C-alpha positions in Angstrom: 82.7 104.8 88.0 85.9 103.7 89.7 86.4 99.9 89.8 86.5 98.3 93.2 90.2 97.6 94.1 91.4 94.4 95.7 92.7 96.5 98.5 89.1 97.2 99.4 88.2 93.6 98.9 90.9 92.6 101.4 89.2 94.9 103.9 85.9 93.2 103.2 87.6 89.8 103.5 88.9 90.6 107.0 85.4 91.7 108.0 83.9 88.5 106.5 86.4 86.4 108.5 85.5 88.3 111.7 81.9 87.1 111.2 82.5 83.7 109.5 85.1 82.3 111.9 82.9 82.6 115.1 79.8 81.3 113.2 81.8 78.3 112.0 83.1 77.5 115.5 79.7 77.8 117.0 78.2 75.6 114.3 80.9 73.0 114.9 80.3 73.0 118.6 76.5 72.5 118.1 77.4 69.2 116.4 78.2 67.8 119.9 74.4 67.1 120.1 73.6 64.0 118.0 70.2 65.3 117.0 71.8 68.5 115.5 74.6 66.5 113.9 72.0 64.4 112.1 70.2 67.4 110.7 70.7 68.4 107.0 71.3 72.0 108.0 74.4 71.0 110.1 75.7 68.4 107.6 75.6 70.9 104.7 76.1 74.2 106.7 79.4 73.3 108.4 81.3 72.4 105.2 80.0 75.5 103.5 81.2 77.7 106.4 84.6 76.0 106.4 85.0 76.3 102.7 84.0 80.0 102.9 86.6 80.6 105.7 89.3 78.8 103.6 88.4 80.9 100.5 88.7 84.1 102.5 92.1 83.0 103.9 93.4 82.1 100.5 92.3 85.6 99.2 93.9 87.3 102.2 97.3 85.6 101.9 97.4 85.8 98.0 95.9 89.2 97.6 99.1 90.7 96.2 99.3 88.3 93.2 95.5 88.5 92.7 95.5 92.3 92.8 98.4 92.5 90.3 96.6 90.0 88.0 93.4 92.1 88.3 95.3 95.3 87.5 97.0 93.8 84.5 93.8 92.5 83.1 92.1 95.8 83.7 94.9 97.7 82.0 94.9 95.3 79.0 91.2 95.8 78.6 91.7 99.6 78.3 94.8 99.3 76.0 94.1 99.6 72.3 96.5 98.8 69.5 95.2 100.7 66.4 95.2 99.1 63.0 93.7 102.2 61.6 93.5 105.9 62.6 91.1 106.6 65.4 89.9 109.5 67.6 89.9 109.4 71.4 88.9 112.4 73.5 88.9 114.5 70.4 92.6 113.5 69.7 93.5 111.9 66.4 95.8 108.9 66.7 97.5 107.2 63.6 97.4 103.6 62.7 100.1 101.6 64.6 99.6 103.7 67.7 99.0 102.3 71.2 96.5 104.1 73.3 95.9 103.4 77.0 92.8 104.7 78.6 92.2 105.4 82.3 90.5 102.5 84.1 87.9 104.9 85.6 85.2 106.8 83.8 85.1 108.6 81.5 88.1 106.5 80.4 90.2 109.3 79.0 93.6 108.8 77.3 96.4 108.5 79.9 99.5 107.1 78.0 100.5 105.5 74.8 103.0 105.2 72.0 103.1 106.9 68.6 104.8 105.4 65.6 105.2 108.6 63.7 105.2 112.4 64.5 101.7 113.4 65.7 100.4 116.7 66.8 99.1 116.0 70.3 97.6 118.8 72.4 99.7 121.3 70.4 103.0 119.5 70.5 104.7 117.5 67.7 105.6 114.2 69.4 106.4 110.6 68.7 107.2 107.5 70.8 105.9 107.1 74.3 103.8 109.9 75.8 101.7 110.6 78.9 98.7 112.9 79.4 97.8 114.6 82.7 95.1 117.0 83.9 95.6 120.4 85.6 92.9 122.3 87.5 89.7 121.2 89.3 87.0 123.8 88.4 88.1 123.9 84.7 90.4 120.9 84.2 92.8 121.2 81.3 94.6 118.2 79.7 98.3 118.5 78.8 101.2 116.4 77.8 103.2 115.6 80.9 105.8 113.4 79.2 106.9 112.7 75.7 109.5 112.9 73.0 109.5 116.1 70.8 110.0 115.5 67.1 111.2 119.0 66.6 111.6 122.3 68.4 108.6 123.4 70.3 107.7 125.8 73.2 106.4 124.5 76.5 105.3 127.2 78.8 107.4 129.7 76.9 110.5 127.5 77.1 112.1 126.7 73.7 112.7 122.9 73.9 114.8 121.0 71.5 113.8 117.7 69.9 114.1 114.9 72.4 112.6 113.9 75.8 110.7 116.4 77.9 108.4 116.4 80.9 105.9 119.0 82.1 104.2 118.9 85.5 101.5 121.2 86.8 100.2 121.2 90.4 98.7 123.7 92.8 102.0 125.5 93.4 104.4 124.8 90.6 104.4 124.6 86.8 107.6 122.7 85.9 109.3 122.0 82.6 112.2 119.7 82.0 113.9 119.7 78.5 117.0 120.6 76.5 117.0 124.2 75.5 116.8 124.7 71.7 118.0 128.4 71.9 119.4 130.8 74.4 116.7 131.6 76.9 116.5 134.6 79.3 114.4 134.6 82.5 114.9 138.0 84.0 118.6 138.4 84.7 119.3 134.8 84.0 120.5 133.9 80.5 120.9 130.2 79.8 122.7 129.0 76.6 121.2 126.7 74.0 121.9 123.0 74.7 121.3 123.4 78.5 119.5 120.5 80.0 117.2 122.5 82.3 114.5 121.8 84.9 112.5 125.0 85.4 109.8 125.3 88.1 107.6 128.4 87.8 105.6 129.5 90.8 101.9 129.4 89.9 101.0 132.4 92.1 104.2 134.4 91.2 105.1 133.7 87.6 108.4 135.7 87.9 109.6 133.5 90.7 111.5 130.6 88.9 113.7 127.9 90.3 116.1 126.3 87.8 118.4 123.2 87.9 120.5 122.3 85.0 123.7 121.4 83.2 125.0 124.1 80.8 127.2 123.1 77.8 129.1 126.4 77.9 129.7 129.5 80.1 126.6 131.6 81.0 125.6 134.5 83.1 123.1 135.7 85.7 123.0 138.9 87.7 126.2 139.9 85.9 128.0 136.9 87.4 129.9 134.7 84.9 129.3 131.0 85.5 131.2 128.1 83.9 129.7 125.2 82.0 128.4 122.3 84.0 125.8 121.7 86.7 124.2 124.6 88.5 121.0 125.8 90.2 119.3 129.1 90.3 116.8 130.5 92.8 116.9 134.3 93.1 120.5 134.0 92.1 123.1 131.5 90.7 124.8 128.6 92.5 127.6 127.6 90.1 131.3 127.2 89.4 132.7 130.6 88.4 134.1 130.9 84.9 136.7 133.5 85.9 137.9 135.6 88.9 135.5 138.4 89.5 134.4 141.0 92.0 130.9 140.3 93.5 129.7 142.8 96.1 133.3 144.0 96.4 134.7 140.5 97.2 137.3 138.9 94.9 135.9 135.5 94.1 138.0 132.7 92.5 137.4 131.0 89.2 136.8 127.2 89.3 135.2 127.4 92.7 131.6 127.1 93.6 129.8 130.3 94.5 126.2 131.1 95.7 125.0 134.6 94.9 121.6 136.2 94.9 119.9 139.6 94.8 118.5 140.7 98.2 115.1 142.3 98.7 116.9 145.7 98.6 118.2 144.9 95.1 121.9 144.4 96.1 124.1 141.4 95.3 125.0 139.2 98.2 127.5 136.3 98.5 126.2 133.4 100.5 129.2 131.3 99.5 132.4 131.8 97.6 136.2 131.4 97.7 138.6 134.3 97.8 140.7 134.7 94.7 143.3 136.9 96.6 144.1 138.0 100.1 141.4 140.2 101.6 142.2 142.9 104.1 139.8 144.2 106.7 140.4 145.9 110.0 144.1 145.3 109.7 143.6 141.6 109.2 144.7 139.8 106.1 142.3 137.0 105.3 144.3 134.5 103.1 143.5 133.6 99.5 141.4 130.3 99.3 139.3 131.2 102.3 135.5 130.5 102.0 133.3 133.6 102.5 129.7 134.1 103.6 128.5 137.7 103.4 124.8 137.7 104.2 122.9 138.0 107.4 119.2 137.3 107.8 118.7 137.7 104.1 120.5 141.0 103.8 123.7 141.4 101.8 126.9 142.8 103.4 129.1 144.2 100.7 132.9 144.8 101.1 132.6 148.6 101.5 130.2 148.2 104.5 132.5 145.7 106.0 135.7 147.8 105.6 133.9 150.9 107.0 132.5 148.9 110.0 129.0 149.9 108.9 127.4 146.7 110.3 124.3 146.6 112.4 123.7 144.7 115.6 124.4 141.0 115.1 125.6 141.4 111.5 128.9 139.8 110.5 130.8 138.4 107.5 132.2 134.9 108.0 135.4 133.5 106.6 136.6 129.9 106.8 140.3 129.7 106.3 141.8 126.9 104.0 142.9 123.8 105.8 146.5 124.2 107.1 146.3 128.0 107.2 148.2 129.9 109.8 147.6 133.5 110.9 149.2 135.9 113.4 147.1 138.7 114.9 148.0 140.9 117.8 150.4 138.4 119.3 148.1 135.4 118.9 148.7 132.6 116.4 145.7 131.1 114.8 146.6 127.6 113.7 144.6 124.4 113.5 142.6 122.0 111.4 139.7 124.3 111.2 139.7 128.1 111.6 136.8 130.4 111.1 136.5 134.2 111.6 133.4 136.3 112.1 134.1 140.0 111.4 131.7 142.4 113.1 131.6 146.2 113.4 133.8 146.4 116.5 135.3 142.9 117.0 136.4 139.7 115.3 135.4 136.3 116.6 137.7 133.3 116.0 136.9 129.6 116.3 139.9 127.2 116.1 139.6 123.4 116.2 142.7 121.1 116.5 142.4 117.4 115.7 138.5 117.5 115.3 138.3 113.7 114.6 140.9 112.5 117.0 140.8 111.4 120.6 142.0 114.7 122.0 140.2 117.6 120.3 141.1 121.1 121.3 138.7 124.0 120.7 139.7 127.7 121.1 137.2 130.5 120.9 138.5 134.0 120.9 137.1 137.6 120.7 139.4 140.3 119.3 138.4 143.9 120.2 139.2 146.2 117.3 139.4 149.2 119.6 141.8 147.8 122.2 143.5 145.3 119.9 143.3 142.7 122.7 142.2 139.1 122.6 140.0 137.3 125.0 140.4 133.5 124.7 138.5 130.4 126.0 139.9 126.9 125.4 138.0 123.6 125.6 139.6 120.1 125.6 137.5 117.2 124.5 
C-alpha cells in the first residue's frame, strides 16, 4: 500500500473548497430570514462551514511545510538504528547500522549506513549505501551507490576501493568507479586508476560509452591518448599523447582529436589538428589547421583525398589557424576565419573578415582543379 501523499490531499482540498464555499455563502444568505437565523441548524451550521473553509485554506497555503513534516515523520518511522545484528529482506546488517526502508509496501531496504565492512548483495561495502531494483517481470535488487571496502567487480569492471555508482534502466547499464586494474573493452584499453563512467547498451552489450579521467597515457584503436579527461563512443575523443598518423593525416600531440571506426572498419578523423603542412591537389594546408575527414558516417582517408577518389558530395574540411595567409592561383586567402572544403574536382573556400565587428566581409570561392580558376562571391554585412 502506498501512503496517500499530501499532494493528493491538496487536490482533495481544492475540491472540498469548490463545494464548501458555495454552501457557506448560501447558508449565510439564508440567515436574512429571521426564522431561519433563529434555528439551531443555522446557528451551528454556519460556524462549522466557516471553520471548515478556513481549515481547508490553511491546509492549502501551508501544504509545503505540512507535506515536508509528513514526509520526515514517515521516513523516521521506517528508519531503524540497530543496536544488534538484524536481517531485512534476507540481508544481514551489523549492530550500529542504520537501515532505511521504503515507505510503501513491502517496505524493502532502500538506503542506509554501515559502520563496518559488510557483504551486501555480493559487494564488500561500508558507509552510506543505496539499493535499487532492475526489471519488471523478474525484479532484481542491486547496490546502486556505495563505498567499496576493497577491490570488487561490478558488471565485469574491476573497481578499486572507494565510492561507486551503478545504474540499470531499460536501455543502459552504467558503472562509475575508479579502475583497480588495466581494463580492456574491445580496442579500448584503460589504465588502472582511471576514474571512469561506463554505460553498456542493454540490447547490444558490446556497445559501450565511456567518460573518464586517465592518470596516464592510454590507447584505443591504435591511437595514443594522453592522460586527462576523455570520452569514448565507437572511438576516442582525447588529447593526443604524441604526433601520429591517423587515416594518413599527421595529427598533433597536445591537441584534441576525435577518431572512430566506421561501419566499414576503417579509421576516420572527425576532428584533429595537423602536426605538419599537408599537401593535396597542389595546395599546402598549413600546420595547425583543424581537420574533419568524415562524411555521412564514412571515413575519407588521406590516400582517397590525394587521388581525388571522392564520391558525390564527399569532402574533407580544413579550418586554418587564426591569422593564417594562403596564396592559391593568384588569390590571397586572408582573414579572421578561413575554411577549405576539398572535393574530388574542386576546393571551396569560406573567408570571413572581422566577424564580430560592425563591418563583416564574407568571401565564398570555388576553385576548379581542372582549370585552376577561382569563382568568387563577396558579401558585406
